[in-house]
C-alpha positions as semicolon CSV with decimal commas, in nm:
position;residue;x (nm);y (nm);z (nm)
1;M;-1,010;-2,859;-3,862
2;S;-0,632;-2,906;-3,799
3;K;-0,379;-2,649;-3,720
4;E;-0,190;-2,749;-4,020
5;L;-0,495;-2,670;-4,247
6;I;-0,541;-2,332;-4,097
7;N;-0,177;-2,243;-4,134
8;K;-0,188;-2,349;-4,502
9;L;-0,509;-2,131;-4,551
10;S;-0,344;-1,846;-4,367
11;S;-0,050;-1,851;-4,614
12;P;-0,071;-1,723;-4,985
13;S;-0,155;-1,982;-5,241
14;E;0,072;-2,093;-5,525
15;T;-0,194;-2,155;-5,762
16;G;-0,443;-1,868;-5,669
17;R;-0,713;-1,935;-5,412
18;L;-1,080;-1,899;-5,459
19;V;-1,272;-1,856;-5,128
20;I;-1,647;-1,928;-5,143
21;V;-1,845;-1,809;-4,860
22;G;-2,174;-2,000;-4,819
23;G;-2,214;-2,371;-4,875
24;G;-2,578;-2,347;-4,991
25;P;-2,695;-2,433;-5,338
26;A;-2,524;-2,141;-5,520
27;G;-2,188;-2,178;-5,315
28;L;-2,177;-2,572;-5,397
29;A;-2,257;-2,501;-5,770
30;A;-1,994;-2,229;-5,790
31;A;-1,736;-2,446;-5,644
32;A;-1,797;-2,733;-5,879
33;K;-1,786;-2,523;-6,187
34;A;-1,462;-2,342;-6,083
35;R;-1,305;-2,691;-6,034
36;A;-1,435;-2,779;-6,377
37;E;-1,300;-2,461;-6,516
38;G;-0,946;-2,528;-6,381
39;A;-0,922;-2,370;-6,038
40;K;-0,674;-2,575;-5,808
41;D;-0,726;-2,419;-5,464
42;I;-1,095;-2,375;-5,370
43;V;-1,219;-2,337;-5,022
44;I;-1,591;-2,317;-4,926
45;I;-1,673;-2,164;-4,585
46;E;-2,019;-2,262;-4,424
47;R;-2,136;-2,147;-4,083
48;D;-2,376;-2,425;-4,040
49;V;-2,271;-2,788;-3,934
50;R;-2,330;-2,916;-4,278
51;L;-2,339;-2,812;-4,639
52;G;-2,672;-2,775;-4,832
53;G;-2,798;-2,450;-4,702
54;I;-3,192;-2,397;-4,672
55;L;-3,217;-2,702;-4,909
56;N;-3,171;-2,934;-4,590
57;Q;-3,524;-2,827;-4,441
58;C;-3,702;-2,816;-4,781
59;V;-3,836;-3,169;-4,785
60;H;-4,085;-3,092;-5,073
61;S;-4,007;-3,182;-5,429
62;G;-3,960;-2,944;-5,717
63;F;-3,600;-2,888;-5,719
64;G;-3,331;-2,980;-5,997
65;L;-3,543;-2,990;-6,307
66;H;-3,328;-2,724;-6,473
67;M;-2,990;-2,844;-6,319
68;F;-3,024;-3,225;-6,326
69;G;-3,330;-3,286;-6,550
70;Q;-3,540;-3,465;-6,284
71;E;-3,757;-3,365;-5,988
72;L;-3,571;-3,384;-5,641
73;T;-3,654;-3,296;-5,286
74;G;-3,432;-3,032;-5,118
75;P;-3,228;-3,274;-4,933
76;E;-3,172;-3,500;-5,233
77;Y;-3,104;-3,190;-5,453
78;A;-2,826;-3,092;-5,179
79;S;-2,671;-3,430;-5,189
80;R;-2,637;-3,420;-5,564
81;L;-2,458;-3,064;-5,532
82;E;-2,242;-3,190;-5,260
83;K;-2,131;-3,509;-5,487
84;E;-2,038;-3,260;-5,760
85;A;-1,828;-3,057;-5,527
86;A;-1,669;-3,364;-5,337
87;G;-1,304;-3,340;-5,269
88;I;-1,305;-2,948;-5,236
89;T;-1,187;-2,812;-4,911
90;A;-1,503;-2,732;-4,705
91;L;-1,510;-2,571;-4,366
92;T;-1,817;-2,617;-4,180
93;S;-1,938;-2,459;-3,845
94;V;-1,713;-2,160;-3,940
95;T;-1,837;-1,818;-3,942
96;V;-1,688;-1,538;-4,173
97;L;-1,669;-1,224;-3,968
98;N;-1,513;-0,981;-4,236
99;V;-1,385;-0,987;-4,588
100;T;-1,115;-0,696;-4,628
101;P;-1,040;-0,502;-4,941
102;S;-0,709;-0,711;-4,982
103;L;-0,918;-1,025;-4,978
104;E;-0,838;-1,151;-4,645
105;V;-1,133;-1,356;-4,506
106;E;-1,148;-1,334;-4,122
107;C;-1,323;-1,632;-3,972
108;V;-1,411;-1,782;-3,642
109;S;-1,488;-2,146;-3,521
110;E;-1,420;-2,345;-3,223
111;E;-1,048;-2,334;-3,282
112;G;-1,051;-1,959;-3,260
113;I;-1,003;-1,672;-3,491
114;F;-0,813;-1,723;-3,804
115;T;-0,769;-1,575;-4,160
116;V;-0,801;-1,731;-4,492
117;R;-0,592;-1,550;-4,762
118;A;-0,801;-1,539;-5,105
119;D;-0,703;-1,429;-5,440
120;A;-1,085;-1,415;-5,530
121;V;-1,395;-1,432;-5,322
122;I;-1,746;-1,532;-5,415
123;L;-2,002;-1,437;-5,168
124;A;-2,300;-1,677;-5,171
125;C;-2,438;-1,609;-4,814
126;G;-2,807;-1,626;-4,925
127;C;-3,081;-1,424;-4,757
128;R;-3,270;-1,394;-4,427
129;E;-3,663;-1,370;-4,369
130;R;-3,802;-1,022;-4,289
131;P;-3,924;-1,040;-3,917
132;R;-4,212;-0,899;-3,763
133;G;-4,023;-0,592;-3,617
134;A;-3,948;-0,484;-3,985
135;I;-4,325;-0,464;-4,089
136;G;-4,457;-0,312;-3,757
137;I;-4,771;-0,521;-3,696
138;P;-4,951;-0,370;-3,388
139;G;-5,090;-0,581;-3,099
140;A;-4,954;-0,812;-2,833
141;R;-4,599;-0,940;-2,828
142;C;-4,655;-1,299;-2,758
143;A;-4,562;-1,654;-2,850
144;G;-4,696;-1,808;-3,151
145;V;-4,558;-1,568;-3,417
146;Y;-4,291;-1,730;-3,655
147;T;-4,133;-1,665;-3,971
148;A;-4,236;-1,922;-4,227
149;G;-3,874;-2,050;-4,257
150;T;-3,845;-2,088;-3,875
151;A;-4,163;-2,295;-3,869
152;Q;-4,036;-2,494;-4,167
153;K;-3,717;-2,585;-3,987
154;L;-3,919;-2,670;-3,659
155;I;-4,137;-2,919;-3,840
156;N;-3,896;-3,068;-4,090
157;I;-3,574;-3,069;-3,889
158;S;-3,668;-3,085;-3,531
159;G;-4,005;-3,270;-3,571
160;I;-4,192;-3,005;-3,368
161;M;-4,533;-2,867;-3,460
162;P;-4,530;-2,507;-3,371
163;G;-4,918;-2,485;-3,366
164;R;-5,250;-2,640;-3,477
165;K;-5,454;-2,343;-3,611
166;F;-5,261;-2,122;-3,850
167;F;-5,290;-1,794;-4,025
168;I;-5,029;-1,681;-4,282
169;L;-4,933;-1,310;-4,347
170;G;-4,766;-1,279;-4,689
171;S;-4,779;-1,483;-5,010
172;G;-4,404;-1,546;-5,041
173;D;-4,321;-1,889;-5,171
174;I;-4,208;-2,026;-4,827
175;G;-4,535;-1,924;-4,678
176;L;-4,727;-2,092;-4,952
177;I;-4,531;-2,406;-4,904
178;M;-4,587;-2,394;-4,510
179;A;-4,958;-2,371;-4,569
180;R;-4,959;-2,716;-4,738
181;R;-4,696;-2,836;-4,498
182;A;-4,904;-2,738;-4,190
183;I;-5,217;-2,911;-4,337
184;L;-5,032;-3,246;-4,432
185;Q;-4,910;-3,235;-4,051
186;G;-5,258;-3,223;-3,916
187;G;-5,295;-2,856;-3,866
188;E;-5,561;-2,608;-4,008
189;V;-5,487;-2,304;-4,218
190;L;-5,747;-2,032;-4,205
191;G;-5,603;-1,824;-4,473
192;V;-5,325;-1,629;-4,630
193;A;-5,336;-1,241;-4,651
194;E;-5,132;-1,057;-4,887
195;I;-5,109;-0,668;-4,862
196;M;-5,042;-0,623;-5,233
197;P;-5,319;-0,678;-5,508
198;F;-5,114;-0,962;-5,650
199;S;-4,938;-1,267;-5,508
200;S;-4,546;-1,255;-5,450
201;G;-4,520;-1,626;-5,497
202;L;-4,512;-1,851;-5,787
203;K;-4,837;-1,944;-5,965
204;R;-4,750;-2,313;-5,922
205;N;-4,732;-2,276;-5,544
206;I;-5,071;-2,092;-5,535
207;A;-5,220;-2,379;-5,724
208;Q;-5,062;-2,677;-5,540
209;C;-5,045;-2,541;-5,195
210;L;-5,353;-2,312;-5,155
211;D;-5,611;-2,407;-5,420
212;D;-5,562;-2,782;-5,386
213;Y;-5,631;-2,744;-5,009
214;G;-5,907;-2,484;-5,019
215;V;-5,696;-2,224;-4,831
216;P;-5,830;-1,882;-4,934
217;L;-5,578;-1,622;-5,048
218;M;-5,684;-1,278;-4,945
219;L;-5,526;-1,007;-5,176
220;S;-5,505;-0,643;-5,051
221;H;-5,534;-0,746;-4,688
222;T;-5,302;-0,745;-4,398
223;V;-5,288;-0,822;-4,034
224;T;-5,382;-0,517;-3,827
225;D;-5,392;-0,659;-3,483
226;I;-5,251;-0,944;-3,279
227;R;-5,434;-1,079;-2,964
228;E;-5,307;-1,313;-2,697
229;K;-5,418;-1,509;-2,409
230;G;-5,197;-1,625;-2,145
231;G;-4,878;-1,522;-2,341
232;R;-4,973;-1,713;-2,641
233;L;-5,133;-1,590;-2,969
234;C;-5,519;-1,651;-2,968
235;G;-5,630;-1,459;-3,274
236;V;-5,534;-1,192;-3,546
237;T;-5,744;-0,935;-3,695
238;V;-5,718;-0,887;-4,066
239;S;-5,836;-0,577;-4,258
240;R;-5,861;-0,492;-4,637
241;V;-5,609;-0,222;-4,753
242;D;-5,667;0,066;-5,000
243;E;-5,439;0,181;-5,286
244;K;-5,201;0,337;-5,058
245;L;-5,170;0,024;-4,837
246;S;-5,365;0,174;-4,549
247;P;-5,629;-0,035;-4,363
248;V;-5,982;0,045;-4,442
249;P;-6,197;0,103;-4,147
250;G;-6,487;-0,135;-4,120
251;T;-6,330;-0,415;-4,311
252;E;-6,186;-0,594;-4,001
253;R;-6,226;-0,969;-3,962
254;Y;-6,109;-1,167;-3,661
255;F;-5,954;-1,517;-3,702
256;E;-5,910;-1,737;-3,398
257;C;-5,575;-1,908;-3,433
258;D;-5,272;-2,022;-3,224
259;T;-4,991;-1,948;-3,475
260;L;-4,914;-1,675;-3,721
261;L;-4,653;-1,743;-3,987
262;L;-4,475;-1,453;-4,157
263;S;-4,386;-1,461;-4,520
264;V;-4,321;-1,101;-4,600
265;G;-4,016;-1,105;-4,790
266;L;-3,643;-1,197;-4,803
267;L;-3,347;-0,969;-4,725
268;P;-3,006;-1,045;-4,868
269;E;-2,723;-1,100;-4,626
270;V;-2,519;-0,786;-4,708
271;E;-2,314;-0,736;-4,405
272;L;-2,001;-0,873;-4,546
273;L;-2,050;-0,667;-4,874
274;R;-2,099;-0,344;-4,665
275;A;-1,788;-0,417;-4,466
276;A;-1,598;-0,452;-4,792
277;G;-1,710;-0,131;-4,919
278;A;-1,921;-0,277;-5,216
279;E;-2,204;-0,067;-5,349
280;I;-2,560;-0,191;-5,262
281;D;-2,852;-0,172;-5,493
282;P;-3,145;0,001;-5,311
283;V;-3,405;-0,212;-5,511
284;T;-3,279;-0,561;-5,481
285;G;-3,100;-0,489;-5,147
286;G;-2,810;-0,699;-5,297
287;A;-2,480;-0,574;-5,452
288;V;-2,445;-0,391;-5,776
289;V;-2,244;-0,619;-6,003
290;D;-2,114;-0,607;-6,368
291;E;-2,156;-0,870;-6,613
292;R;-1,904;-1,096;-6,426
293;M;-2,104;-1,065;-6,126
294;M;-1,823;-0,875;-5,966
295;T;-1,923;-0,612;-5,709
296;T;-1,764;-0,268;-5,678
297;A;-1,513;-0,411;-5,445
298;E;-1,227;-0,548;-5,655
299;G;-1,203;-0,946;-5,650
300;I;-1,518;-0,989;-5,468
301;F;-1,803;-1,162;-5,656
302;C;-2,163;-1,214;-5,544
303;V;-2,422;-1,459;-5,651
304;G;-2,752;-1,639;-5,554
305;N;-3,010;-1,503;-5,306
306;M;-2,745;-1,265;-5,161
307;L;-2,732;-1,090;-5,504
308;H;-3,118;-1,081;-5,561
309;V;-3,385;-1,307;-5,453
310;H;-3,461;-1,585;-5,706
311;D;-3,763;-1,775;-5,777
312;L;-3,575;-2,131;-5,801
313;A;-3,262;-2,270;-5,659
314;D;-3,176;-2,401;-6,007
315;Y;-3,160;-2,058;-6,136
316;A;-2,925;-1,940;-5,840
317;C;-2,708;-2,250;-5,933
318;K;-2,701;-2,151;-6,285
319;E;-2,610;-1,792;-6,211
320;A;-2,338;-1,915;-5,973
321;E;-2,179;-2,143;-6,254
322;E;-2,161;-1,833;-6,474
323;C;-1,998;-1,646;-6,181
324;A;-1,756;-1,919;-6,117
325;R;-1,635;-1,893;-6,487
326;F;-1,548;-1,522;-6,445
327;A;-1,395;-1,584;-6,095
328;V;-1,139;-1,834;-6,261
329;R;-1,063;-1,595;-6,548
330;Y;-0,983;-1,343;-6,266
331;L;-0,766;-1,577;-6,094
332;E;-0,568;-1,648;-6,410
333;G;-0,508;-1,266;-6,471
334;N;-0,792;-1,187;-6,710
335;R;-0,926;-0,907;-6,494
336;G;-1,151;-0,744;-6,769
337;G;-1,354;-0,476;-6,601
338;G;-1,299;-0,128;-6,711
339;E;-1,566;0,115;-6,845
340;G;-1,919;0,016;-6,871
341;V;-2,266;0,158;-6,887
342;K;-2,540;0,119;-6,620
343;A;-2,872;-0,037;-6,730
344;E;-3,165;0,209;-6,646
345;C;-3,510;0,059;-6,553
346;R;-3,830;0,203;-6,689
347;G;-4,183;0,125;-6,765
348;G;-4,266;-0,114;-6,490
349;V;-3,921;-0,283;-6,465
350;R;-3,803;-0,264;-6,105
351;Y;-3,429;-0,386;-6,144
352;T;-3,195;-0,563;-6,367
353;V;-2,901;-0,794;-6,286
354;P;-2,627;-0,720;-6,381
355;Q;-2,651;-0,361;-6,328
356;L;-2,345;-0,260;-6,522
357;L;-2,262;-0,379;-6,881
358;L;-1,891;-0,375;-6,970
359;R;-1,768;-0,240;-7,302
360;R;-1,495;-0,481;-7,308
361;E;-1,707;-0,811;-7,255
362;E;-1,803;-1,006;-7,581
363;G;-2,078;-1,270;-7,644
364;A;-2,422;-1,305;-7,542
365;L;-2,573;-1,108;-7,264
366;S;-2,775;-1,265;-6,966
367;L;-3,015;-1,015;-6,794
368;K;-3,236;-1,116;-6,497
369;L;-3,512;-0,869;-6,407
370;R;-3,842;-0,835;-6,214
371;V;-4,137;-0,619;-6,304
372;G;-4,318;-0,411;-6,045
373;R;-4,687;-0,508;-6,140
374;V;-4,889;-0,775;-6,302
375;A;-4,938;-0,724;-6,684
376;K;-5,062;-0,900;-6,976
377;N;-4,938;-0,901;-7,358
378;V;-4,635;-0,711;-7,293
379;Y;-4,285;-0,672;-7,455
380;I;-3,964;-0,656;-7,254
381;T;-3,714;-0,438;-7,452
382;A;-3,362;-0,350;-7,425
383;S;-3,257;-0,019;-7,594
384;A;-2,939;0,144;-7,680
385;D;-2,923;0,537;-7,700
386;G;-3,297;0,522;-7,756
387;E;-3,290;0,240;-8,035
388;E;-3,466;-0,074;-7,961
389;V;-3,208;-0,358;-7,987
390;Y;-3,388;-0,653;-7,822
391;S;-3,714;-0,757;-7,726
392;V;-3,929;-1,043;-7,604
393;F;-4,283;-1,089;-7,582
394;R;-4,474;-1,224;-7,268
395;R;-4,823;-1,309;-7,221
396;V;-4,823;-1,244;-6,856
397;V;-4,570;-1,096;-6,630
398;A;-4,573;-1,062;-6,242
399;P;-4,366;-0,953;-5,967
400;G;-4,350;-1,298;-5,818
401;E;-4,184;-1,443;-6,146
402;M;-3,842;-1,345;-6,242
403;E;-3,774;-1,265;-6,615
404;Y;-3,471;-1,385;-6,813
405;L;-3,338;-1,222;-7,136
406;T;-3,058;-1,367;-7,330
407;V;-2,951;-1,109;-7,575
408;P;-2,748;-1,251;-7,870
409;A;-2,389;-1,139;-7,887
410;D;-2,436;-0,887;-8,187
411;K;-2,717;-0,705;-8,014
412;A;-2,543;-0,727;-7,676
413;S;-2,243;-0,560;-7,835
414;K;-2,473;-0,270;-7,937
415;L;-2,594;-0,222;-7,567
416;R;-2,234;-0,251;-7,421
417;K;-2,119;0,022;-7,648
418;A;-2,416;0,252;-7,598
419;E;-2,395;0,580;-7,387
420;R;-2,735;0,499;-7,247
421;V;-2,908;0,152;-7,185
422;T;-3,267;0,128;-7,088
423;V;-3,458;-0,180;-6,993
424;E;-3,849;-0,128;-6,997
425;M;-4,191;-0,311;-7,033
426;K;-4,422;-0,205;-7,314
427;E;-4,779;-0,306;-7,374
428;K;-4,861;-0,473;-7,692
429;K;-5,047;-0,232;-7,933
């Protein structure tokens, strides 16, 4: 990166500069869409040495069906997104330290500390895995305990097999995929324990990664002890849990293994949001946003897994494209915003994104949501001041599957004008 480029980015833009923090799938999709919408000055900032984000270590197929109409591996998908964003200024190996309320993006790289001036910012920093320390498993602190994503990177990027005999805690999608990957690499997977009575991963991953390889899924179970020998994991104790998620005495089972993979949830990377003063949703762990996906910090937008954890990269990219349209409108002076109504979640619906509906917005409304329990034959409804405005029927809903509601413009208008909006799940009578 030249000093001339740094000096240029440190100066105000003549056409309005959109800075996108994060060069993963959401960031790349947002950049390409922003250019297509007319943005002239776009900068992607990525802390890794290359663009693509987590896609680069996901060698399995299943990406791209919604975006490109064909099934791709993670690296293939990243390559397609990079081609669509070709020619856009991309700073790699650059870490963003802070985004100020005046939209100054403070960065550090081998060249030192510098500032990029922005007129709008899209944060697409993704998420990180919940580590062992966040779940409090008792037992030895020894080698052989990895997050599933770390093991994935070791195998797929570094060519290192972290162990031979695996046990997996948590049924998140990365853990399920790593069960299959470990077996294909010659390892043995003894089982997957999930503390909840339902899986947190996609049904297709349970079928393709566990059922197809005879790996047992132990629902309502968790690891209650870790044992070591010579500083290395040698086995785990697994116990059944009750309805309060407490281990049930007498249900302990010991599994001799040398590797424990943790797939116990993802946490949005919200440090930049907090520093900018944006409101954080206690349920999603990401930002509170309005229909434009703008946070409560003026001019700062948020998309992808940094906003809420998605099932598919395709959906994160679609969301990013939608956000990019609003960001370009913002650059052009169409600030929108103003008064709105916050969507309330009831009847088993855990959260909705966006959380705030804007009275001035027009057109169809896209709502993304997750439920808190497995249910069959239910309606997901949106109501305005107690009157049901929109409803969709689902044969099965589960916490591991995101739900999407596209509310037509006329019905969306009723929601936006209401004093109280509720989104809830109702059982079919």
